N, C-alpha and C positions, 0 to 999 in steps of 0.2 A: 311172373310167377302164373302156369297158368291154371284155372277154377273150371269143375266139370261139378252142375249138378244132377244127380240123379234122383229123379222120382221123387222129388219133395215135393211137401204138400203142407199147408198151414188152415188149422182153423181159430176161430175168436169164438166162442160157444157156438151156437146155432149156424154160427155165419161159414162159407167156406173163402178164405178168401187165399189159397194159391193149390193149387191142385196138377197135381204127375207135371212137375219144370225141370223136364231134361235139356241141359243146355252148356255148351263147351265155351268156356272163354279163354281162347289161344294166349300167350305170350306177350307182354307187350303192345295189346291194342288198346285202343280208346274203345269200348261197346256202350251203346246207349240202351238202357229201358225205357222205354217206349210207351204212356197209354194216357187213357183220360183217371181223375183221378180217384180212387175205388177201385184201381183192376190188380192192384197188389203188388206194383213198383217198390216202393220201399220198407211196406212187409219183406220182403224178397233181397231186401238190400242190406237190411240189419240180421237175418238169418247170416248171409254171407259174412258179415260183419261179429257175427259172435252177440247182436246184444237181445234177440228174440231163437228161440227153438224151433226145429221143423218138426210137426209130428211124424214124420216119414222122412225120407229118404237119408241120401249122403250125398255131402259137399267136399269134394276134396280139391286139397292146394299141390302143387306138383305132385300130383299122384296120393297124395298122403290125407287121411281120413282128420277133418276136424272139426266134424261131426257136433264131439262133444268138448273140445277144445274150448277155455276162454279165449274170451273178446282180446282179453290184452297180450295173449300168444300166437295169433293168429298172424301176427306182424301187417295189420294194415292201416292205412291212415282214414281217419273217415269225417268229412266235413258235412253238415249239417247247414239244409236253409237259413236259417238266425246262426249268424257266426258264436257265440253263445262265449266271446275274448271274454278272456279276465278285467272289469273296468278298472279297477286297480292297480292295474300291470301297465310298466310301457308296452311298446311295440312290441318289442327285445323281449320283455321278460314271459310276453307271452309266447313270443316263436320259441325259447328255450324251456319253456315250461315242463315239454315231454324228455328236455334231458338233464333235466338239476333234478329230476324223479327217479331218473338213472344214474344218478350220482355222477354224472361227470365231468370232470375238471373244466374247471370257469373258464382258464383259456381254450380251451378243446369245444365249447360250448360258445363262447364269444365267435370263434371262427366259425362255429355252422349256420351260428343266427347270422353273421356279416356274410356267408356264401348266399343265403335263400333271404335275406332282404334284395341283394342283390339281383337273384334272377329270377323274384317278382316286381322289380321295378319299385324296389322302394329304400332305393338308397339314404340313408340322412335321414328316416322315418322314427329309428330306435327308441329315440327318447319320449316322442310323440305318446299320449294314451288315447285308448280307442274313439272319445269322443270325440278330439280334433282329427280324427279320419273321416274320409267320405266311404259311402256306399259301397264302393267300389275297391275302395284301398280297405277294408275293412276285411272286407271276406279275400281279399290276396293274403292278408295277413293269418287269417285261418287254413289258406291252403299251404303255405308257410309252415303253420304251425305242425298241419300233418305231415310236412315232408321232412321236417326235423328229426324224428329217428330214422329217417329211413327207412318207411315202408315197401312191404316187396309188391303190397299192390294198395290204390285212392279207391275211394268210394264214396262220391260225391252223390248228396242227396238234395234233388233243385238249387243247385247253389245259388244262383243267379233271380230265381222266384220273384225274389223281396226287391228289386232293383230298377230299374227304369229301363227303355228299350233303349236307350242311345249308349247306357253302361252294359249292358248286358250285351250287345253285339260288342262295345270294345272287350269285354271280358271275354266270349267266343273266342276271337282269334287268337287273344292272350293264350286263353286256354291252349288251346292246340298246338302252338309255338311250344309251352313248355311243356306237354305230353309227349311233344319232338327230341324237347332236348333232354328231358329225364326217363324218358322210355316206361315205365312206370306201367303198368298195367291198373286202368283206371277203368272203372263203370261209373256213370254217369243216370241218374233217375233223373226224367223231366217229360212235361207234361203237351212240350213243344216241340213239333215233328220238324220243323224248320230248323233249330237249335240241335237237334238230331243227327238230321243231315249234314250242315255245316261239321259235327265236329267229330262226330265216330265213324270207325271203320266200319262197324257191325253194328245194328242193331235187331232188339230181341222187342216186338211188339207184342203186349199184353192186351186181354179184354177178359175182365171179370175171373182176374184167379189162375186163365189159360194164356200158354203163349200159340198166338193165333199166326208169326211167320217170324221168321229167322234172316239173315244176309245185309247183304250191304246197304245204302243208301238209295243209290239206284237201281238194286234190284228190287227192295221192294216201293220205290215209285211206280216205276215201269212193268214190274210186272208182281200190281199184288193178288192174292190167292183167296180174299175173300171180299166182299162189300164193304165191313168194317175196316179193313186194311185199304181201299180204295178209298173212302167217305176219309177217313183220317188224315191223310197226307194232302188236304186242300176239297175246297170244293170238287161236287163232281153232279153232274145230272143224270137224273133217273129216266130215260127214254123208252117208253113201249114198244120192246121186243117182238122176235118169235116166242110161240109158248114155250111158258118154262124157261125161259133165259131175261135176266135181266141186265139191261145194256148200260153203260155207264158210259159218257163223255165227261170228259173237263171241258173248263171255258174255253181255252188256250187250242183244244183239238178238232176245233171248227177248222170251217173253211166259209168264210163271210164273201159276200157279193150282192149288188143289187139289182141284179137281173140272174133271172132263173140258170140251172147248170143241170148237169144232166145227175139226179139221184138227190137233187136240193131240196130240202124242205122250207116250202112260205111262207112269211110268218108279218105280223107286225111288229113294230121298236115302240117297246112300252116306256121304256129308260134309257136314261145315258148317261154314263158317270164319267170323267177322264178321271185315272187314274193315274197319272203321273207321263210316263214313257207306255201306257197302255191303257185299252178306253172299255169299259164295260158296257153290253147290253141287256136288256131282258126285255125277250122276244115272245109275243104269244103266238104260236104258229098254228096255220088252218085248220091241223088237226085237233085240235086242245092243248099243245101241250105248251106246259111255260121253262124258256130254256135261259142258262147265262153264257153268253159266249164275249171273250176279247177276243181285241181286235188290237192290233200295235195303233199307235195314235198315226204314224203316217197312212198305215188301210184307213183309217176315220177320217184324214183331209181328203186322200179319194172318195171316198164314197158319203161323205157328210149326211152320218146317220140321224136321226132323231125323232121322236117322239109321233107317231104314226105313220112315220115310213114304213115302205115295204122291202122285205130282207129277203134276202134267201142263202140258206145254209144246211150243209151236210157234215158229218164228221169224218177229218182226216185221220181220225182213230179213236176206235170204242173198245169199253172191258166189260166183257160180255162173262156171270157167271149166273150160277143153278139158279132160279126162282128161291127155293127152300134153303137157300145159302146164308 
């Protein structure tokens, strides 16, 4: 199913949560709504689901206006950050709940539940209670339950935020694989740029209730259109540029050497931090700027940087914006 949002706006009292949201989500894609807390991404997801209503604008699913269609009739599966499983029901009962409510025959429900538990890699867990599962397993049960009624659209509201880093990484890979197998149009809300880049076909970046930029992960990373977009995808140095220009350089985009070269900025190393395969350098340049640069561990072995040593660096690539942006 494709989703089109046109002129969607929403306020909570005097606070403007969303303004003039225009975006198209193509069928069978996985799209991330990305942005900091309070930017409106969860509000937008709830409006698409039908749990909340926009003050203005239209929502179309496969060409049909669903702006006033109740949530239960939109054919949407929803997974919240907190699993909201029924604690007194087994895993199988949780997954089959929506089918039971619809009056699906018991044998058909059992078949569907078995298929879904296999899909989410929980074969043999049907008789367990939620409290007997790990956080990652409970989240997979929640996803299976959302898929039970065969929704045309799946909405995920920060589904991995409550999990530890190792489990989040594991579930990211699993979710991408699940999407490629089911081809359900999926919208993922996240504040984690790495998560969005790893999972999504396209990213919708929001700031203060407005869309800042949309595109593929590589487009947003390589060609940010605003300083906000630049900073959201990792650390960036703001350097002194020409009049009316703000120049940003990511730490790994510097050429670094222990000898001067054409166009290089001389400076003094203030701090060295080994970060596995890369090494971070805090450098205070002779013209008074503080710069964070990153080099590979191989380069670090050659340069042997340490606090107090002289270093020379120059941007390999820079991103410039009008200073008023």
